[in-house]
C-alpha positions in Angstrom: 0.5 50.2 38.6 0.2 48.3 41.6 3.3 48.4 43.4 4.1 45.4 45.8 4.7 45.6 49.6 8.6 45.6 50.5 9.9 42.7 52.0 12.5 43.7 53.6 12.4 47.1 56.0 13.7 49.9 54.5 16.3 52.2 56.1 13.7 55.1 56.2 11.4 52.9 58.0 13.8 51.5 60.5 15.0 55.4 61.5 11.1 56.4 62.0 10.7 52.8 64.2 13.6 54.1 66.3 12.2 57.5 66.4 8.7 56.2 67.8 11.1 55.1 70.8 14.0 58.4 71.2 11.5 61.1 70.1 8.8 63.2 71.9 5.3 62.9 70.1 5.3 66.3 68.4 8.9 66.2 67.3 7.9 63.0 65.3 5.0 64.6 63.8 7.5 67.0 62.3 10.1 64.9 61.1 6.9 62.9 59.6 5.9 66.2 57.9 9.5 66.8 56.6 9.7 63.2 55.2 6.3 63.4 53.0 7.3 66.8 51.8 10.4 65.8 50.6 10.9 62.2 49.8 9.0 60.8 46.6 6.4 58.6 46.3 7.8 55.6 46.0 9.9 56.0 49.1 6.8 56.7 51.1 4.8 53.9 49.6 7.0 51.4 51.9 6.5 53.1 55.1 2.6 53.8 54.3 1.1 50.9 56.2 3.2 50.8 59.1 2.5 54.8 59.7 -1.3 54.0 59.1 -1.3 50.8 61.8 1.3 53.1 64.5 -1.4 56.1 64.2 -4.9 54.0 64.3 -3.4 50.9 65.7 -3.1 47.3 64.6 -6.6 45.5 63.4 -6.2 42.7 66.2 -5.8 45.6 68.9 -2.6 44.9 70.3 -1.0 48.0 68.8 -2.9 50.9 70.4 -1.3 53.5 68.1 -1.9 56.8 68.9 -4.7 56.2 71.2 -7.2 58.9 69.2 -10.3 57.6 71.5 -9.0 59.1 74.7 -6.8 61.7 73.5 -8.5 65.0 75.0 -7.1 68.6 74.8 -8.5 69.4 78.6 -6.1 66.5 79.5 -3.2 66.8 77.0 -3.5 69.8 75.1 0.2 69.4 73.2 -0.6 66.0 71.8 -4.1 66.6 70.8 -3.6 69.9 68.9 -0.4 68.1 66.8 -2.4 65.2 66.3 -5.2 67.0 64.9 -3.2 69.1 62.6 -1.1 66.3 61.5 -4.4 64.0 60.7 -6.4 67.1 58.7 -8.2 66.8 55.6 -5.2 69.3 54.6 -2.8 67.8 56.9 0.5 66.0 56.0 -1.1 62.4 56.3 -3.8 63.3 53.7 -1.1 64.8 51.4 0.7 61.4 51.5 -2.6 59.9 50.7 -3.0 61.6 47.8 0.3 61.6 46.9 0.3 57.9 47.0 -3.2 57.7 45.3 -1.4 59.5 42.2 0.9 56.3 41.4 -2.3 53.6 41.7 -0.5 52.0 44.8 -2.6 49.5 46.2 -2.4 47.7 50.0 -4.0 44.6 51.1 -6.5 44.8 54.0 -7.5 41.2 55.2 -11.5 40.2 54.6 -11.2 38.5 58.3 -11.2 41.9 59.9 -14.7 43.1 57.9 -18.0 43.2 59.8 -19.4 39.9 59.8 -21.8 39.7 56.9 -19.6 41.1 54.6 -16.7 38.8 55.7 -19.5 35.6 55.3 -20.4 36.9 51.9 -16.7 37.0 50.6 -15.6 33.9 52.1 -18.9 32.3 50.5 -17.7 33.9 47.3 -21.0 36.0 46.8 -20.3 39.5 46.2 -21.4 42.0 48.3 -24.0 44.9 47.0 -22.2 47.5 48.2 -20.0 49.1 45.3 -17.0 49.7 47.8 -15.9 45.9 47.8 -16.2 45.3 43.6 -13.0 45.0 41.7 -11.1 44.7 45.2 -11.6 40.9 46.1 -8.2 39.4 45.9 -7.8 35.4 46.4 -4.4 34.5 47.8 -1.6 33.4 45.7 -0.2 29.7 46.0 0.9 29.4 49.5 -0.8 32.7 50.6 -3.1 32.8 53.4 -6.9 34.2 53.4 -8.7 36.5 51.2 -7.3 40.4 51.0 -9.2 44.0 49.3 -6.9 45.6 47.4 -7.4 49.1 48.0 -5.9 52.1 47.4 -4.1 54.9 49.9 -7.8 56.7 50.2 -9.8 53.9 51.1 -6.4 52.1 53.2 -6.6 55.1 55.2 -9.9 55.2 56.3 -10.7 51.6 56.3 -7.8 51.8 59.2 -9.3 54.8 60.7 -12.9 53.7 60.7 -12.3 50.1 61.8 -10.3 51.6 65.0 -13.7 52.6 66.8 -14.4 48.6 66.4 -10.4 47.3 67.2 -9.5 49.4 69.6 -11.8 47.9 72.7 -9.0 47.4 75.0 -7.5 50.3 74.8 -6.5 52.1 78.6 -9.4 54.3 79.1 -10.0 56.3 81.5 -13.0 57.5 83.5 -12.8 61.1 83.2 -12.8 60.6 79.4 -15.6 62.0 77.4 -15.9 60.2 74.0 -17.8 63.5 72.3 -14.3 65.4 73.5 -11.9 62.9 71.8 -9.8 63.4 69.2 -11.4 60.6 67.3 -14.6 62.1 67.4 -13.4 65.5 66.5 -11.7 64.0 63.3 -14.8 62.1 62.5 -16.8 65.4 62.5 -14.0 67.2 60.7 -13.9 64.4 57.8 -17.8 64.4 57.5 -17.5 68.4 57.2 -15.0 68.5 54.6 -16.3 65.6 52.2 -20.0 65.7 52.9 -20.0 70.0 52.8 -23.3 71.0 53.7 -22.2 74.5 51.9 -20.1 75.0 48.7 -18.0 71.7 47.4 -15.6 69.3 48.5 -12.1 70.9 48.4 -9.8 69.5 45.6 -7.0 67.4 46.8 -3.9 68.7 46.6 -1.5 67.4 44.1 2.0 67.2 43.4 1.2 66.8 39.8 -0.9 69.8 38.8 -3.4 69.1 36.3 -3.2 65.5 36.7 -6.0 63.4 38.3 -5.9 60.3 40.1 -6.4 57.3 37.8 -8.9 54.6 37.4 -8.3 51.5 39.4 -7.5 48.5 37.5 -10.4 46.3 36.9 -11.1 43.1 38.6 -10.0 40.0 36.9 -12.9 37.9 35.1 -11.5 34.8 36.1 -12.7 35.2 39.7 -15.5 33.0 40.2 -18.2 35.3 42.1 -21.9 35.3 42.0 -23.7 38.2 43.5 -27.1 38.2 45.0 -29.8 40.6 44.4 -29.1 43.2 41.9 -25.6 44.6 40.6 -25.1 48.1 41.9 -22.2 49.9 40.3 -21.3 53.2 41.6 -24.6 55.4 42.5 -23.4 58.2 40.0 -22.3 55.6 37.1 -23.8 58.6 34.2 -20.6 60.7 36.0 -17.9 58.3 37.4 -17.4 54.6 37.3 -16.3 53.9 40.6 -12.9 56.2 40.4 -12.6 59.0 38.0 -10.8 58.7 34.8 -8.0 60.6 34.0 -10.2 63.1 32.4 -12.8 63.7 34.7 -13.8 66.6 35.9 -13.1 68.4 39.6 -17.1 68.0 40.6 -16.6 63.9 39.6 -14.0 63.9 41.8 -15.2 65.3 44.9 -18.3 62.4 44.7 -16.0 59.7 44.6 -14.1 60.8 47.5 -17.9 61.6 49.2 -19.4 58.5 48.4 -16.4 56.2 49.4 -16.0 58.0 52.9 -19.9 57.6 53.5 -19.7 53.7 52.4 -16.7 53.0 54.5 -18.3 54.9 57.5 -21.6 52.9 57.2 -19.8 49.3 56.3 -17.6 49.8 59.4 -20.1 51.1 61.9 -23.6 49.7 61.0 -23.0 46.9 58.7 -22.2 44.0 61.8 -25.9 42.2 61.1 -27.2 41.1 57.5 -31.0 40.8 57.1 -30.6 37.0 57.4 -28.8 37.3 60.6 -31.5 39.9 62.2 -34.0 37.4 61.7 -32.1 34.8 63.6 -31.1 36.9 66.5 -35.1 37.2 67.2 -34.2 34.0 68.9 -33.3 34.2 72.7 -30.8 31.1 71.9 -29.0 32.9 69.6 -25.2 34.3 70.9 -24.8 37.8 70.1 -21.8 38.0 67.4 -21.2 42.1 67.9 -22.1 44.0 70.8 -21.7 48.0 70.2 -20.6 50.0 72.8 -21.8 53.6 74.0 -19.6 55.4 72.5 -19.9 53.5 69.0 -23.2 54.3 69.1 -22.4 58.4 70.1 -20.3 58.3 66.8 -23.3 56.6 64.6 -25.5 59.6 66.2 -23.1 62.4 64.9 -22.9 60.5 61.2 -26.7 60.4 61.4 -27.2 64.0 62.3 -24.5 65.4 59.6 -26.3 63.2 56.9 -29.6 65.1 57.6 -27.8 68.2 57.8 -26.0 67.2 54.2 -29.0 65.9 53.0 -31.3 69.2 53.9 -29.0 71.2 52.4 -30.2 70.2 48.8 -30.4 73.3 46.6 -34.2 74.2 45.6 -35.1 72.6 42.1 -35.6 74.8 39.0 -39.4 74.8 37.8 -38.4 73.9 34.4 -37.3 70.1 34.0 -34.9 70.9 31.5 -33.4 73.2 33.8 -32.8 70.9 35.9 -31.1 67.9 34.0 -28.5 70.7 32.9 -28.1 72.4 36.2 -27.9 69.5 38.8 -24.3 69.0 40.3 -23.2 65.3 41.2 -22.9 66.3 44.8 -26.3 67.6 44.6 -27.8 64.4 43.0 -25.7 62.9 45.8 -27.7 64.7 48.6 -30.9 63.7 47.2 -30.4 59.7 47.7 -27.6 59.3 50.2 -30.1 58.4 53.2 -32.2 56.0 52.0 -29.2 54.8 49.4 -27.1 54.0 51.7 -28.1 54.2 55.7 -31.8 53.5 56.0 -31.6 49.4 55.8 -28.5 49.0 57.7 -29.5 51.6 60.5 -32.8 49.9 60.9 -31.3 46.3 61.7 -28.5 48.2 63.7 -31.6 49.5 66.1 -33.7 46.8 66.0 -30.2 45.0 67.5 -29.5 47.4 69.9 -33.4 47.6 71.0 -33.8 44.1 71.6 -30.0 43.3 73.2 -28.9 46.5 74.9 -29.2 46.0 79.1 -31.7 47.7 80.6 -30.1 50.6 82.7 -29.4 54.3 81.6 -26.6 53.7 79.1 -29.2 53.1 76.4 -29.6 56.6 76.8 -27.0 57.0 73.9 -29.1 54.4 71.5 -32.6 56.7 72.1 -30.8 59.8 71.2 -29.4 58.4 68.0 -33.0 56.6 67.2 -34.7 60.4 68.0 -32.0 61.9 65.8 -32.9 59.7 62.8 -36.5 60.3 63.4 -36.1 64.4 63.2 -34.6 65.3 60.2 -36.5 68.9 60.5 -34.3 69.6 63.0 -31.3 69.7 61.2 -33.0 71.8 58.1 -31.4 75.1 57.3 -34.7 77.1 57.6 -34.8 78.6 61.3 -38.1 78.2 63.2 -40.1 81.6 63.9 -39.2 83.4 66.7 -42.1 83.4 69.5 -42.6 84.7 72.9 -44.4 81.3 73.9 -42.5 78.2 73.8 -44.9 76.2 72.1 -43.8 73.1 70.4 -43.1 73.7 66.4 -45.6 71.7 64.3 -43.9 69.4 62.0 -44.4 70.4 58.6 -46.2 68.3 55.8 -43.1 68.4 53.4 -41.5 65.5 56.0 -44.4 63.3 55.6 -42.7 61.2 52.4 -39.8 61.0 54.9 -41.9 59.6 57.5 -43.8 57.2 54.9 -40.4 55.9 53.5 -39.1 55.1 57.3 -42.3 54.0 58.6 -41.2 50.9 60.6 -38.0 53.5 62.3 -41.5 55.2 64.0 -44.0 52.3 64.2 -42.2 49.3 65.2 -39.1 50.8 67.1 -41.7 52.5 68.9 -43.0 49.4 69.9 -39.4 47.9 70.7 -39.4 50.7 73.3 -42.5 50.2 74.9 -41.3 46.8 75.7 -37.9 48.1 77.1 -40.1 50.7 79.4 -42.5 48.3 80.8 -39.2 46.1 82.2 -37.7 49.0 83.8 -37.5 50.7 86.9 -39.0 54.0 86.2 -38.7 55.3 90.2 -35.4 55.8 88.8 -34.3 59.6 86.9 -32.6 58.3 84.0 -35.3 55.6 83.0 -38.5 58.3 83.9 -36.3 61.1 81.4 -35.7 58.2 78.7 -39.7 57.8 78.7 -40.4 61.5 78.7 -37.6 62.0 75.6 -39.7 59.6 73.7 -43.3 61.0 74.8 -41.9 64.4 73.9 -40.7 63.5 70.2 -44.0 61.8 69.1 -45.6 64.3 70.6 -44.6 66.9 68.2 -48.0 68.4 66.4 -48.8 66.9 63.2 -46.3 64.0 63.9 -48.5 61.5 65.2 -51.5 61.8 62.2 -48.5 61.7 59.7 -47.5 58.0 61.3 -50.8 57.3 61.1 -51.4 58.2 57.3 -48.3 56.1 56.5 -50.0 53.4 58.4 -53.2 53.7 56.3 -51.0 53.5 53.4 -49.4 50.5 53.8 -52.8 49.1 54.9 -54.3 49.7 51.4 -55.1 46.6 49.5 -52.3 46.5 46.6 -50.5 44.3 44.3 -47.7 42.2 45.6 -45.0 44.0 45.8 -41.6 42.5 44.2 -38.8 42.1 46.6 -36.6 45.3 46.5 -38.6 47.0 44.0 -38.6 49.8 46.4 -35.0 50.5 44.9 -36.7 52.1 41.7 -37.9 55.1 43.6 -34.2 55.5 44.7 -32.8 56.8 41.6 -31.7 60.3 41.0 -34.0 60.3 37.9 -36.7 59.4 39.4 -36.3 62.0 41.9 -36.9 59.8 44.9 -35.7 62.4 47.6 -38.2 63.2 50.6 -37.4 66.6 49.7 -38.5 66.8 46.0 -41.7 68.9 45.0 -42.0 66.8 41.9 -44.3 64.0 41.9 -43.9 61.2 39.1 -46.7 59.0 38.0 -44.9 56.3 39.0 -43.9 57.3 42.7 -47.2 56.2 44.3 -47.0 56.5 47.9 -48.6 53.3 49.0 -46.2 51.4 46.8 -43.2 53.2 48.5 -44.7 52.7 51.8 -45.2 48.5 51.0 -41.8 48.7 49.3 -40.1 50.1 52.5 -41.9 47.6 54.7 -41.4 44.3 52.8 -37.7 45.3 51.8 -36.8 45.4 55.5 -39.0 42.8 57.1 -39.9 40.3 54.2 -43.0 39.7 52.3 -44.4 37.6 55.2 -44.0 40.6 58.0 -46.9 40.7 60.1 -47.3 44.6 60.7 -48.3 45.9 64.4 -50.4 48.7 64.0 -48.5 51.9 66.0 -52.4 53.0 66.6 -53.8 49.6 66.8 -55.3 47.9 69.8 -52.7 46.0 70.8 -50.1 48.5 71.2 -52.6 50.5 72.4 -52.9 48.5 75.5 -49.5 48.4 75.9 -49.2 52.3 76.1 -52.2 51.8 79.1 -49.7 49.3 80.4 -46.9 51.9 80.6 -49.4 54.4 81.5 -50.3 52.5 84.3 -46.7 51.6 85.7 -46.0 55.6 85.2 -48.9 56.1 87.8 -47.3 53.4 90.0 -44.1 54.9 89.8 -45.1 58.4 90.6 -46.7 57.1 93.9 -43.9 55.0 94.7 -41.4 58.7 94.4 -44.0 60.0 96.5 -43.8 57.2 99.4 -40.1 57.3 99.2 -40.1 61.2 99.6 -42.4 61.7 102.4 -40.6 58.6 104.0 -37.5 60.4 103.6 -38.9 63.8 104.8 -40.4 62.2 108.0 -37.0 60.7 108.7 -35.1 63.3 108.8 -38.0 65.4 110.6 -37.9 62.4 113.3 -34.1 62.7 114.0 -33.0 64.4 116.7 -30.5 64.3 119.6 -31.7 62.6 122.1 -33.1 59.9 119.5 -29.6 58.7 119.3 -30.0 57.2 122.4 -32.9 54.9 121.5 -34.0 52.2 119.0 -36.0 53.5 116.4 -38.9 51.4 115.5 -37.1 50.5 112.1 -33.8 49.5 114.0 -36.2 47.5 116.5 -37.7 45.2 113.8 -35.0 45.5 110.9 -38.1 46.5 108.7 -36.6 49.6 106.6 -38.7 50.9 103.9 -36.4 52.9 101.6 -35.2 52.5 98.3 -31.9 53.5 96.5 -33.6 57.0 95.5 -33.1 57.8 99.3 -29.2 57.9 98.4 -30.5 60.3 95.0 -31.9 62.7 97.2 -35.1 65.1 97.0 -34.1 66.7 93.7 -34.0 63.5 91.8 -36.8 62.5 93.1 -38.9 66.1 92.1 -37.2 65.6 88.3 -38.5 61.8 88.5 -42.1 63.3 89.4 -41.9 65.7 86.7 -40.5 63.7 83.9 -43.2 61.3 84.3 -46.1 63.4 84.6 -44.8 65.2 81.4 -44.7 61.9 79.5 -48.2 60.9 80.6 -49.4 64.4 79.7 -47.8 63.6 76.4 -49.2 60.2 75.6 -52.4 61.0 76.0 -51.9 63.6 73.3 -50.3 61.0 70.8 -53.1 58.1 71.7 -56.1 60.4 72.5 -56.6 58.4 75.9 -59.9 60.2 77.5 -59.7 61.5 81.0 -62.0 58.6 82.1 -59.1 56.4 81.0 -56.6 57.8 83.1 -59.2 57.9 86.6 -60.0 54.1 85.7 -55.8 53.4 85.4 -55.0 55.5 88.7 -57.5 53.3 90.1 -56.1 49.9 89.1 -52.2 51.0 89.3 -52.6 50.1 93.3 -51.4 53.3 94.3 -54.2 54.2 96.9 -53.0 53.7 100.6 -54.6 51.8 103.3 -55.8 53.4 106.5 -52.6 53.0 108.0 -51.0 54.9 105.2 -48.6 52.2 104.2 -48.2 51.1 100.8 -50.6 47.9 99.6 -48.7 44.4 99.6 -47.7 43.0 96.2 -50.2 41.5 94.0 -50.9 38.1 95.1 -53.7 35.2 94.9 -54.9 33.3 97.9 -54.3 29.5 97.8 -54.3 26.2 100.2 -50.4 27.3 101.0 -51.0 30.9 101.5 -50.4 33.8 99.6 -48.7 33.4 95.9 -47.2 36.1 93.9 -48.4 36.8 90.5 -45.8 37.9 88.0 -47.3 41.6 88.3 -46.6 41.1 91.7 -43.0 39.9 91.3 -42.4 42.8 88.7 -43.6 45.0 91.7 -41.1 43.8 94.3 -38.0 43.9 91.5 -38.7 47.1 90.7 -39.5 48.6 94.6 -42.9 49.4 93.7 -44.6 47.3 96.4 -43.0 45.0 99.1 -43.8 43.2 102.1 -43.6 44.3 105.5 -41.4 42.3 106.9 -40.9 43.0 110.7 -38.9 41.0 113.6 -41.7 39.4 116.0 -39.1 37.8 118.6 -37.4 39.0 121.5 -35.2 42.3 120.7 -32.4 41.0 123.1 -32.1 38.2 120.6 -32.2 39.7 116.9 -29.1 39.4 114.6 -26.6 41.8 115.5 -26.7 45.1 113.1 -24.1 46.5 110.7 -24.6 50.0 112.8 -23.7 47.8 116.4 -20.4 46.6 118.1 -20.5 42.6 118.0 -18.5 42.1 121.4 -20.4 45.3 123.3 -23.9 43.1 122.2 -23.0 40.0 123.8 -21.2 41.6 126.7 -24.2 43.8 127.7 -26.1 40.8 126.9 -24.9 39.3 129.4 -25.0 42.1 132.0 -28.5 43.0 131.5 -29.2 39.0 132.1 -27.7 39.5 135.5 -29.3 42.6 136.3 -32.4 41.1 135.5 -31.9 38.0 137.4 -30.9 39.9 140.4 -33.5 42.2 140.6 -36.6 40.6 138.8 -38.7 41.0 142.4 -37.8 44.6 142.9 -38.8 45.5 139.1 -42.0 43.5 139.3 -43.1 45.2 142.5 -42.5 48.7 140.7 -44.2 47.9 137.8 -47.6 46.9 139.2 -47.6 50.3 141.0 -50.8 52.6 139.9 -48.7 55.7 140.5 -46.3 58.0 138.1 -43.1 55.7 139.0 -45.3 52.6 138.0 -46.3 54.4 134.4 -42.2 55.1 134.1 -41.5 51.9 135.1 -44.0 49.9 132.8 -43.0 52.2 129.6 -39.4 51.6 129.8 -39.2 47.7 131.8 -41.6 45.9 129.9 -42.9 45.8 126.0 -46.6 45.0 125.9 -46.8 44.0 122.3 -43.8 41.2 122.9 -46.2 40.2 125.8 -49.2 39.6 123.7 -46.9 37.9 121.0 -45.5 35.9 123.7 -48.9 35.1 125.4 -50.4 33.3 122.3 -47.6 31.9 120.0 -46.2 29.1 121.2 -43.5 29.6 118.6 -42.2 32.9 119.7 -42.4 31.8 123.5 -39.8 29.8 123.2 -37.2 32.0 121.5 -37.2 34.6 124.5 -34.1 35.0 126.7 -35.8 34.8 129.8 -39.1 35.1 131.3 -41.1 38.1 129.8 -41.6 40.3 132.9 -40.3 43.4 133.9 -36.5 43.6 132.6 -33.5 45.9 132.0 -32.4 46.3 128.3 -28.9 47.5 127.8 -28.4 46.3 124.0 -28.6 50.4 122.8 -25.3 51.2 124.6 -23.7 49.0 121.5 -24.5 50.8 118.8 -22.0 53.4 117.1 -24.0 56.5 117.1 -24.3 56.1 121.0 -20.8 55.6 121.6 -20.1 58.7 119.5 -22.4 60.2 121.5 -21.4 59.3 124.7 -17.5 59.8 123.4 -19.0 63.5 122.4 -20.3 64.4 125.9 -17.0 63.1 127.4 -15.1 65.6 125.4 -17.3 68.2 126.0 -17.3 67.9 129.8 -13.7 67.4 129.7 -13.2 70.7 128.1 -15.3 72.6 130.8 -13.4 70.4 133.4 -16.1 68.6 134.4 -14.2 65.8 135.2 -15.7 61.8 134.8 -17.6 61.7 137.3 -19.8 65.1 136.4 -19.8 63.7 132.7 -21.1 60.3 134.1 -23.9 62.3 135.9 -24.6 65.1 133.2 -25.3 61.5 131.1 -27.4 59.8 133.6 -29.5 62.8 134.4 -29.7 63.8 130.9 -31.2 60.1 129.8 -33.1 60.2 133.0 -34.9 63.3 131.7 -35.4 62.2 128.5 -37.3 59.0 129.8 -39.8 61.3 131.9 -40.5 63.3 129.1 -41.3 60.7 126.9 -43.3 58.6 129.5 -45.0 61.8 130.5 -46.4 62.9 127.0 -46.4 59.5 125.2 -47.5 56.7 127.5 -48.4 57.9 131.0 -52.1 58.3 130.3 -52.4 55.0 128.3 -53.7 52.0 130.5 -51.3 48.9 130.4 -51.8 45.4 130.6 -49.1 43.6 133.0 
């Protein structure tokens, strides 16, 4: 019978709360284990809600609990092992759950903390389709606040465990924490392996009453005014169990109840945050997101997807005799047959659609991508091993997966188009973005996969009668053999009908299907291939620029402005800081991705050549990249949308150069501002004092004249000043020969001088000798530069 919540805290509860403050974690767990073993369920009933909240945290996120998402064996091995042992399926906490389960206790779970679509449905007095909520909704009594679900101990425990992934977003997470190594992640994997086993059956729960079984729940009162949309679905295996097993239920039925309940809770708490109606509304850019999944959330969902594939693929081969099948198929085997299409497919599709449309355009999308690719490849989790081969050739996708691909057609086609639209808006020069394109192209290029997707599209496009709404559920019945692994072929399971049912049930009867191998999507692929070519050329240009920069650096170059310093037109990008290895990886990923795309969509070599010509990767005669895409107007060049995209992603750029007097250009970050101003005054005084003498020296025709012209004049600036009245007014003084001392204000020059002075002092040369070494070195550098690069050129002065 249902026991009421204790109104006043018991002595036991008060003692345990005090222990949380006074005792270490390991000691508290040992004390709890003793309490669970020795006390009866009547006394444990009062501490159960507090204990669950103290472990998983409160629903509002204020109480963190044990913080399982940040607890790792590498950083805190003792608490990590103690927590896992305590929460293990055969550990003390689950023993408490089963102990209370036998006594029919119920615990209230607020409807306000359920996922958005479920909460809205219940608050509108519409019963959700999921059988998990049937016979559990409790209206508040007079004076009560809010709706609640009356859950048994197992459901209550699993609800809190699953929803803690969502509610505990503000928990203190350190940067070195890896979600896949946390105690929470390990527990999810442990519970999945225990309650959804790929080998054998679920272990029976320990019982303090040998031979007894968990009784059925009290049915929901018929006075509750609920109406259900769609079709009413009772428990999946209603010919075995109603929802919870009766007193006479066999152990096999008991294990199916726990397996089904666990899976429903995980799917509802982690995936059911967007209904079909909400998903359609979210297509509008003006609708604000109601729920934003985290990267950790997506990683846990991927773990669920991978395990469900392994669980479903562990289905035993069916006997040849139909009569033998009906007598030997266990409830667990029937559950494996329908677990993915019945429980996961629709909610996962809407969840992925939302992530593809709203996830930031950064490298964190990799988690969503890998989860999607894991779902698309159930053959990776099949029990049979691939044949050993000396050559690493891609394994062909077997024809037995054709039914799965057809019944999940939108997962392959529409989400692929969604990925194309994302890839066209990302910077493919980034190695992480390039790798994501490579991953998707590699998966879809597996032999025979594209052909099976094309076959599925052809089945959908076949003329057919109108499909009744949600008629597809007929094919998911265990009696009709709706599994994608089934070798039976009942007459009613028409392939075209099943594909249409899948598409229309997810997108509606008015859905306009966009063919993956149609003209529109093919044009998107061509655009992506064009951007890949541009990104490859950009990465190559960056690599060449970095190599040239490193090769041109020398000891004496520290004493003089380089061309990039003189005009401020630095032409690198973020990859300069990543290094040559990452640029090489980018090129490799993009090259393989382009190769795979050509295999998938049968792109010819002529089309690739045409793309290479259009992508703008050709270089001009000076070896510089072309300007961004522009159109000429009476007001000058105007950027096109393609040109803006090229600038934003670093594919092309305008060559900006400072065209005024180098003495008046802005002070740079690598210069000392005070020295720049001081040296400008000093050089101005010297130029004014010795202007005539420098003019005479520069007018000579011998080597001394060439030396002075190279270092005291700037022919390019003189030409600009002579023909540009705008620039002429911005010079510091007359544009004849002059001395420039600004290079001495550079920090690297100052460091070099200090190094030379230190070395000179080390060899006892002294300040005078140090000054002599510096002047001599600079003079020799000036003579060499003049003789080898400028002495033979005629100069106008």
